Backbone as XML, in Angstrom:
<?xml version="1.0"?>
<chain id="A" units="angstrom">
  <residue number="1" name="UNK">
    <atom name="N" x="103.248" y="73.888" z="93.587"/>
    <atom name="CA" x="102.328" y="74.858" z="92.993"/>
    <atom name="C" x="101.710" y="75.724" z="94.078"/>
  </residue>
  <residue number="2" name="UNK">
    <atom name="N" x="101.452" y="75.134" z="95.226"/>
    <atom name="CA" x="100.779" y="75.866" z="96.286"/>
    <atom name="C" x="101.581" y="77.092" z="96.731"/>
  </residue>
  <residue number="3" name="UNK">
    <atom name="N" x="102.913" y="76.995" z="96.677"/>
    <atom name="CA" x="103.774" y="78.104" z="97.087"/>
    <atom name="C" x="103.631" y="79.308" z="96.168"/>
  </residue>
  <residue number="4" name="UNK">
    <atom name="N" x="103.336" y="79.065" z="94.900"/>
    <atom name="CA" x="103.386" y="80.110" z="93.900"/>
    <atom name="C" x="102.021" y="80.652" z="93.486"/>
  </residue>
  <residue number="5" name="UNK">
    <atom name="N" x="100.965" y="80.330" z="94.196"/>
    <atom name="CA" x="99.629" y="80.762" z="93.793"/>
    <atom name="C" x="99.488" y="82.280" z="93.813"/>
  </residue>
  <residue number="6" name="UNK">
    <atom name="N" x="99.976" y="82.924" z="94.862"/>
    <atom name="CA" x="99.860" y="84.389" z="94.935"/>
    <atom name="C" x="100.659" y="85.055" z="93.829"/>
  </residue>
  <residue number="7" name="UNK">
    <atom name="N" x="101.861" y="84.531" z="93.541"/>
    <atom name="CA" x="102.674" y="85.104" z="92.479"/>
    <atom name="C" x="102.016" y="84.925" z="91.112"/>
  </residue>
  <residue number="8" name="UNK">
    <atom name="N" x="101.406" y="83.758" z="90.908"/>
    <atom name="CA" x="100.709" y="83.526" z="89.645"/>
    <atom name="C" x="99.482" y="84.429" z="89.504"/>
  </residue>
  <residue number="9" name="UNK">
    <atom name="N" x="98.761" y="84.629" z="90.594"/>
    <atom name="CA" x="97.614" y="85.548" z="90.553"/>
    <atom name="C" x="98.061" y="86.959" z="90.224"/>
  </residue>
  <residue number="10" name="UNK">
    <atom name="N" x="99.148" y="87.405" z="90.841"/>
    <atom name="CA" x="99.667" y="88.750" z="90.581"/>
    <atom name="C" x="100.157" y="88.881" z="89.146"/>
  </residue>
  <residue number="11" name="UNK">
    <atom name="N" x="100.847" y="87.853" z="88.649"/>
    <atom name="CA" x="101.335" y="87.882" z="87.274"/>
    <atom name="C" x="100.182" y="87.928" z="86.280"/>
  </residue>
  <residue number="12" name="UNK">
    <atom name="N" x="99.135" y="87.144" z="86.542"/>
    <atom name="CA" x="98.005" y="87.153" z="85.615"/>
    <atom name="C" x="97.284" y="88.498" z="85.629"/>
  </residue>
  <residue number="13" name="UNK">
    <atom name="N" x="97.122" y="89.091" z="86.806"/>
    <atom name="CA" x="96.481" y="90.403" z="86.883"/>
    <atom name="C" x="97.323" y="91.461" z="86.183"/>
  </residue>
  <residue number="14" name="UNK">
    <atom name="N" x="98.633" y="91.389" z="86.360"/>
    <atom name="CA" x="99.530" y="92.349" z="85.705"/>
    <atom name="C" x="99.481" y="92.205" z="84.192"/>
  </residue>
  <residue number="15" name="UNK">
    <atom name="N" x="99.475" y="90.979" z="83.701"/>
    <atom name="CA" x="99.380" y="90.765" z="82.261"/>
    <atom name="C" x="98.038" y="91.237" z="81.707"/>
  </residue>
  <residue number="16" name="UNK">
    <atom name="N" x="96.969" y="91.042" z="82.462"/>
    <atom name="CA" x="95.665" y="91.524" z="82.010"/>
    <atom name="C" x="95.639" y="93.041" z="81.913"/>
  </residue>
  <residue number="17" name="UNK">
    <atom name="N" x="96.208" y="93.714" z="82.902"/>
    <atom name="CA" x="96.249" y="95.181" z="82.868"/>
    <atom name="C" x="97.120" y="95.665" z="81.712"/>
  </residue>
  <residue number="18" name="UNK">
    <atom name="N" x="98.271" y="95.038" z="81.524"/>
    <atom name="CA" x="99.148" y="95.414" z="80.410"/>
    <atom name="C" x="98.428" y="95.208" z="79.082"/>
  </residue>
  <residue number="19" name="UNK">
    <atom name="N" x="97.713" y="94.103" z="78.943"/>
    <atom name="CA" x="96.990" y="93.835" z="77.708"/>
    <atom name="C" x="95.891" y="94.839" z="77.438"/>
  </residue>
  <residue number="20" name="UNK">
    <atom name="N" x="95.167" y="95.218" z="78.475"/>
    <atom name="CA" x="94.094" y="96.206" z="78.299"/>
    <atom name="C" x="94.678" y="97.562" z="77.913"/>
  </residue>
  <residue number="21" name="UNK">
    <atom name="N" x="95.749" y="97.963" z="78.573"/>
    <atom name="CA" x="96.375" y="99.256" z="78.261"/>
    <atom name="C" x="96.936" y="99.241" z="76.842"/>
  </residue>
  <residue number="22" name="UNK">
    <atom name="N" x="97.605" y="98.165" z="76.465"/>
    <atom name="CA" x="98.138" y="98.078" z="75.100"/>
    <atom name="C" x="97.033" y="98.096" z="74.057"/>
  </residue>
  <residue number="23" name="UNK">
    <atom name="N" x="95.918" y="97.448" z="74.334"/>
    <atom name="CA" x="94.831" y="97.453" z="73.361"/>
    <atom name="C" x="94.194" y="98.827" z="73.236"/>
  </residue>
  <residue number="24" name="UNK">
    <atom name="N" x="94.212" y="99.613" z="74.312"/>
    <atom name="CA" x="93.667" y="100.962" z="74.224"/>
    <atom name="C" x="94.655" y="101.917" z="73.555"/>
  </residue>
  <residue number="25" name="UNK">
    <atom name="N" x="95.943" y="101.743" z="73.810"/>
    <atom name="CA" x="96.951" y="102.658" z="73.286"/>
    <atom name="C" x="97.362" y="102.296" z="71.866"/>
  </residue>
  <residue number="26" name="UNK">
    <atom name="N" x="97.738" y="101.054" z="71.645"/>
    <atom name="CA" x="98.238" y="100.642" z="70.330"/>
    <atom name="C" x="97.105" y="100.079" z="69.479"/>
  </residue>
  <residue number="27" name="UNK">
    <atom name="N" x="96.875" y="98.784" z="69.623"/>
    <atom name="CA" x="95.807" y="98.149" z="68.857"/>
    <atom name="C" x="95.317" y="96.915" z="69.607"/>
  </residue>
  <residue number="28" name="UNK">
    <atom name="N" x="94.180" y="96.451" z="69.186"/>
    <atom name="CA" x="93.581" y="95.293" z="69.838"/>
    <atom name="C" x="94.451" y="94.058" z="69.680"/>
  </residue>
  <residue number="29" name="UNK">
    <atom name="N" x="95.066" y="93.894" z="68.514"/>
    <atom name="CA" x="95.868" y="92.701" z="68.243"/>
    <atom name="C" x="97.090" y="92.626" z="69.158"/>
  </residue>
  <residue number="30" name="UNK">
    <atom name="N" x="97.691" y="93.748" z="69.444"/>
    <atom name="CA" x="98.867" y="93.757" z="70.312"/>
    <atom name="C" x="98.458" y="93.470" z="71.752"/>
  </residue>
  <residue number="31" name="UNK">
    <atom name="N" x="97.357" y="94.006" z="72.208"/>
    <atom name="CA" x="96.917" y="93.811" z="73.583"/>
    <atom name="C" x="96.284" y="92.465" z="73.851"/>
  </residue>
  <residue number="32" name="UNK">
    <atom name="N" x="95.896" y="91.759" z="72.797"/>
    <atom name="CA" x="95.226" y="90.470" z="72.986"/>
    <atom name="C" x="96.175" y="89.401" z="73.515"/>
  </residue>
  <residue number="33" name="UNK">
    <atom name="N" x="97.422" y="89.450" z="73.125"/>
    <atom name="CA" x="98.373" y="88.423" z="73.560"/>
    <atom name="C" x="98.636" y="88.442" z="75.060"/>
  </residue>
  <residue number="34" name="UNK">
    <atom name="N" x="98.976" y="89.595" z="75.653"/>
    <atom name="CA" x="99.155" y="89.579" z="77.113"/>
    <atom name="C" x="97.871" y="89.229" z="77.853"/>
  </residue>
  <residue number="35" name="UNK">
    <atom name="N" x="96.727" y="89.674" z="77.341"/>
    <atom name="CA" x="95.447" y="89.323" z="77.974"/>
    <atom name="C" x="95.209" y="87.823" z="77.906"/>
  </residue>
  <residue number="36" name="UNK">
    <atom name="N" x="95.491" y="87.228" z="76.775"/>
    <atom name="CA" x="95.302" y="85.790" z="76.628"/>
    <atom name="C" x="96.191" y="84.986" z="77.559"/>
  </residue>
  <residue number="37" name="UNK">
    <atom name="N" x="97.453" y="85.383" z="77.668"/>
    <atom name="CA" x="98.373" y="84.691" z="78.569"/>
    <atom name="C" x="97.941" y="84.889" z="80.025"/>
  </residue>
  <residue number="38" name="UNK">
    <atom name="N" x="97.530" y="86.109" z="80.365"/>
    <atom name="CA" x="97.053" y="86.378" z="81.719"/>
    <atom name="C" x="95.819" y="85.566" z="82.066"/>
  </residue>
  <residue number="39" name="UNK">
    <atom name="N" x="94.911" y="85.425" z="81.111"/>
    <atom name="CA" x="93.715" y="84.626" z="81.345"/>
    <atom name="C" x="94.046" y="83.143" z="81.495"/>
  </residue>
  <residue number="40" name="UNK">
    <atom name="N" x="95.013" y="82.654" z="80.723"/>
    <atom name="CA" x="95.414" y="81.252" z="80.871"/>
    <atom name="C" x="96.042" y="80.989" z="82.235"/>
  </residue>
  <residue number="41" name="UNK">
    <atom name="N" x="96.873" y="81.913" z="82.707"/>
    <atom name="CA" x="97.461" y="81.759" z="84.038"/>
    <atom name="C" x="96.368" y="81.809" z="85.102"/>
  </residue>
  <residue number="42" name="UNK">
    <atom name="N" x="95.447" y="82.755" z="84.961"/>
    <atom name="CA" x="94.333" y="82.870" z="85.906"/>
    <atom name="C" x="93.491" y="81.592" z="85.902"/>
  </residue>
  <residue number="43" name="UNK">
    <atom name="N" x="93.288" y="81.023" z="84.724"/>
    <atom name="CA" x="92.504" y="79.799" z="84.615"/>
    <atom name="C" x="93.193" y="78.631" z="85.315"/>
  </residue>
  <residue number="44" name="UNK">
    <atom name="N" x="94.517" y="78.523" z="85.188"/>
    <atom name="CA" x="95.216" y="77.429" z="85.864"/>
    <atom name="C" x="95.123" y="77.573" z="87.385"/>
  </residue>
  <residue number="45" name="UNK">
    <atom name="N" x="95.254" y="78.801" z="87.885"/>
    <atom name="CA" x="95.125" y="79.025" z="89.330"/>
    <atom name="C" x="93.702" y="78.704" z="89.778"/>
  </residue>
  <residue number="46" name="UNK">
    <atom name="N" x="92.723" y="79.140" z="88.998"/>
    <atom name="CA" x="91.320" y="78.884" z="89.325"/>
    <atom name="C" x="91.028" y="77.383" z="89.348"/>
  </residue>
  <residue number="47" name="UNK">
    <atom name="N" x="91.538" y="76.650" z="88.373"/>
    <atom name="CA" x="91.296" y="75.214" z="88.330"/>
    <atom name="C" x="91.991" y="74.494" z="89.482"/>
  </residue>
  <residue number="48" name="UNK">
    <atom name="N" x="93.193" y="74.920" z="89.818"/>
    <atom name="CA" x="93.887" y="74.310" z="90.953"/>
    <atom name="C" x="93.088" y="74.508" z="92.238"/>
  </residue>
  <residue number="49" name="UNK">
    <atom name="N" x="92.609" y="75.729" z="92.442"/>
    <atom name="CA" x="91.839" y="76.006" z="93.647"/>
    <atom name="C" x="90.473" y="75.327" z="93.616"/>
  </residue>
  <residue number="50" name="UNK">
    <atom name="N" x="89.918" y="75.123" z="92.424"/>
    <atom name="CA" x="88.630" y="74.428" z="92.324"/>
    <atom name="C" x="88.762" y="72.964" z="92.706"/>
  </residue>
  <residue number="51" name="UNK">
    <atom name="N" x="89.889" y="72.348" z="92.364"/>
    <atom name="CA" x="90.100" y="70.954" z="92.729"/>
    <atom name="C" x="90.439" y="70.792" z="94.209"/>
  </residue>
  <residue number="52" name="UNK">
    <atom name="N" x="90.819" y="71.870" z="94.864"/>
    <atom name="CA" x="91.083" y="71.870" z="96.301"/>
    <atom name="C" x="90.069" y="72.794" z="96.984"/>
  </residue>
  <residue number="53" name="UNK">
    <atom name="N" x="88.779" y="72.490" z="96.787"/>
    <atom name="CA" x="87.690" y="73.387" z="97.182"/>
    <atom name="C" x="87.675" y="73.677" z="98.676"/>
  </residue>
  <residue number="54" name="UNK">
    <atom name="N" x="87.835" y="72.685" z="99.497"/>
    <atom name="CA" x="87.747" y="72.889" z="100.952"/>
    <atom name="C" x="88.771" y="73.898" z="101.444"/>
  </residue>
  <residue number="55" name="UNK">
    <atom name="N" x="89.956" y="73.836" z="100.886"/>
    <atom name="CA" x="91.041" y="74.713" z="101.326"/>
    <atom name="C" x="90.867" y="76.148" z="100.821"/>
  </residue>
  <residue number="56" name="UNK">
    <atom name="N" x="90.292" y="76.306" z="99.621"/>
    <atom name="CA" x="90.176" y="77.619" z="98.996"/>
    <atom name="C" x="88.722" y="78.005" z="98.733"/>
  </residue>
  <residue number="57" name="UNK">
    <atom name="N" x="87.822" y="77.646" z="99.612"/>
    <atom name="CA" x="86.395" y="77.883" z="99.379"/>
    <atom name="C" x="86.075" y="79.369" z="99.234"/>
  </residue>
  <residue number="58" name="UNK">
    <atom name="N" x="86.630" y="80.194" z="100.092"/>
    <atom name="CA" x="86.362" y="81.635" z="100.045"/>
    <atom name="C" x="86.877" y="82.248" z="98.745"/>
  </residue>
  <residue number="59" name="UNK">
    <atom name="N" x="88.103" y="81.882" z="98.353"/>
    <atom name="CA" x="88.663" y="82.386" z="97.101"/>
    <atom name="C" x="87.842" y="81.940" z="95.903"/>
  </residue>
  <residue number="60" name="UNK">
    <atom name="N" x="87.394" y="80.695" z="95.926"/>
    <atom name="CA" x="86.617" y="80.179" z="94.801"/>
    <atom name="C" x="85.303" y="80.927" z="94.625"/>
  </residue>
  <residue number="61" name="UNK">
    <atom name="N" x="84.648" y="81.248" z="95.723"/>
    <atom name="CA" x="83.393" y="82.006" z="95.622"/>
    <atom name="C" x="83.647" y="83.394" z="95.041"/>
  </residue>
  <residue number="62" name="UNK">
    <atom name="N" x="84.749" y="84.029" z="95.434"/>
    <atom name="CA" x="85.099" y="85.337" z="94.876"/>
    <atom name="C" x="85.403" y="85.218" z="93.386"/>
  </residue>
  <residue number="63" name="UNK">
    <atom name="N" x="86.131" y="84.163" z="93.001"/>
    <atom name="CA" x="86.460" y="83.972" z="91.588"/>
    <atom name="C" x="85.207" y="83.752" z="90.752"/>
  </residue>
  <residue number="64" name="UNK">
    <atom name="N" x="84.248" y="83.018" z="91.278"/>
    <atom name="CA" x="83.018" y="82.781" z="90.538"/>
    <atom name="C" x="82.271" y="84.085" z="90.311"/>
  </residue>
  <residue number="65" name="UNK">
    <atom name="N" x="82.211" y="84.938" z="91.325"/>
    <atom name="CA" x="81.549" y="86.239" z="91.176"/>
    <atom name="C" x="82.304" y="87.099" z="90.162"/>
  </residue>
  <residue number="66" name="UNK">
    <atom name="N" x="83.627" y="87.123" z="90.243"/>
    <atom name="CA" x="84.429" y="87.913" z="89.309"/>
    <atom name="C" x="84.228" y="87.424" z="87.885"/>
  </residue>
  <residue number="67" name="UNK">
    <atom name="N" x="84.244" y="86.111" z="87.682"/>
    <atom name="CA" x="84.056" y="85.570" z="86.337"/>
    <atom name="C" x="82.666" y="85.863" z="85.796"/>
  </residue>
  <residue number="68" name="UNK">
    <atom name="N" x="81.644" y="85.803" z="86.644"/>
    <atom name="CA" x="80.289" y="86.138" z="86.182"/>
    <atom name="C" x="80.183" y="87.606" z="85.781"/>
  </residue>
  <residue number="69" name="UNK">
    <atom name="N" x="80.824" y="88.481" z="86.547"/>
    <atom name="CA" x="80.824" y="89.906" z="86.198"/>
    <atom name="C" x="81.550" y="90.133" z="84.878"/>
  </residue>
  <residue number="70" name="UNK">
    <atom name="N" x="82.694" y="89.472" z="84.690"/>
    <atom name="CA" x="83.443" y="89.614" z="83.438"/>
    <atom name="C" x="82.649" y="89.095" z="82.245"/>
  </residue>
  <residue number="71" name="UNK">
    <atom name="N" x="81.977" y="87.977" z="82.413"/>
    <atom name="CA" x="81.156" y="87.440" z="81.328"/>
    <atom name="C" x="80.022" y="88.398" z="80.996"/>
  </residue>
  <residue number="72" name="UNK">
    <atom name="N" x="79.397" y="88.977" z="82.011"/>
    <atom name="CA" x="78.328" y="89.941" z="81.782"/>
    <atom name="C" x="78.851" y="91.167" z="81.024"/>
  </residue>
  <residue number="73" name="UNK">
    <atom name="N" x="80.013" y="91.667" z="81.423"/>
    <atom name="CA" x="80.600" y="92.833" z="80.749"/>
    <atom name="C" x="80.935" y="92.497" z="79.300"/>
  </residue>
  <residue number="74" name="UNK">
    <atom name="N" x="81.518" y="91.323" z="79.063"/>
    <atom name="CA" x="81.855" y="90.937" z="77.695"/>
    <atom name="C" x="80.615" y="90.799" z="76.817"/>
  </residue>
  <residue number="75" name="UNK">
    <atom name="N" x="79.555" y="90.221" z="77.365"/>
    <atom name="CA" x="78.329" y="90.065" z="76.582"/>
    <atom name="C" x="77.714" y="91.425" z="76.262"/>
  </residue>
  <residue number="76" name="UNK">
    <atom name="N" x="77.689" y="92.320" z="77.239"/>
    <atom name="CA" x="77.122" y="93.645" z="76.965"/>
    <atom name="C" x="77.973" y="94.417" z="75.964"/>
  </residue>
  <residue number="77" name="UNK">
    <atom name="N" x="79.283" y="94.251" z="76.001"/>
    <atom name="CA" x="80.121" y="94.920" z="75.010"/>
    <atom name="C" x="79.897" y="94.339" z="73.627"/>
  </residue>
  <residue number="78" name="UNK">
    <atom name="N" x="79.697" y="93.037" z="73.540"/>
    <atom name="CA" x="79.458" y="92.416" z="72.231"/>
    <atom name="C" x="78.121" y="92.857" z="71.660"/>
  </residue>
  <residue number="79" name="UNK">
    <atom name="N" x="77.132" y="93.066" z="72.522"/>
    <atom name="CA" x="75.813" y="93.456" z="72.040"/>
    <atom name="C" x="75.801" y="94.921" z="71.610"/>
  </residue>
  <residue number="80" name="UNK">
    <atom name="N" x="76.370" y="95.806" z="72.425"/>
    <atom name="CA" x="76.259" y="97.229" z="72.183"/>
    <atom name="C" x="77.413" y="97.828" z="71.403"/>
  </residue>
  <residue number="81" name="UNK">
    <atom name="N" x="78.475" y="97.087" z="71.173"/>
    <atom name="CA" x="79.621" y="97.627" z="70.423"/>
    <atom name="C" x="79.437" y="97.333" z="68.946"/>
  </residue>
  <residue number="82" name="UNK">
    <atom name="N" x="79.378" y="98.401" z="68.165"/>
    <atom name="CA" x="79.197" y="98.236" z="66.714"/>
    <atom name="C" x="80.188" y="99.053" z="65.957"/>
  </residue>
</chain>
């Protein structure tokens, strides 16, 4: 698994971008699937690095900040989107 972490991160980011673009162009339902798969891949990489904290401490701190920003954006969209 350690060999493929960068590839998995790139794949998850690519799927997230594809999902966002599809949801803006086509519909939310079509874009949700690539986003969901991308988030699951990102979650597996995040959990692997969390269990190996000493080795990936810098990456983990960046991931925590990114996840907090994403949660904040999602909450603000849920509140203000009507």
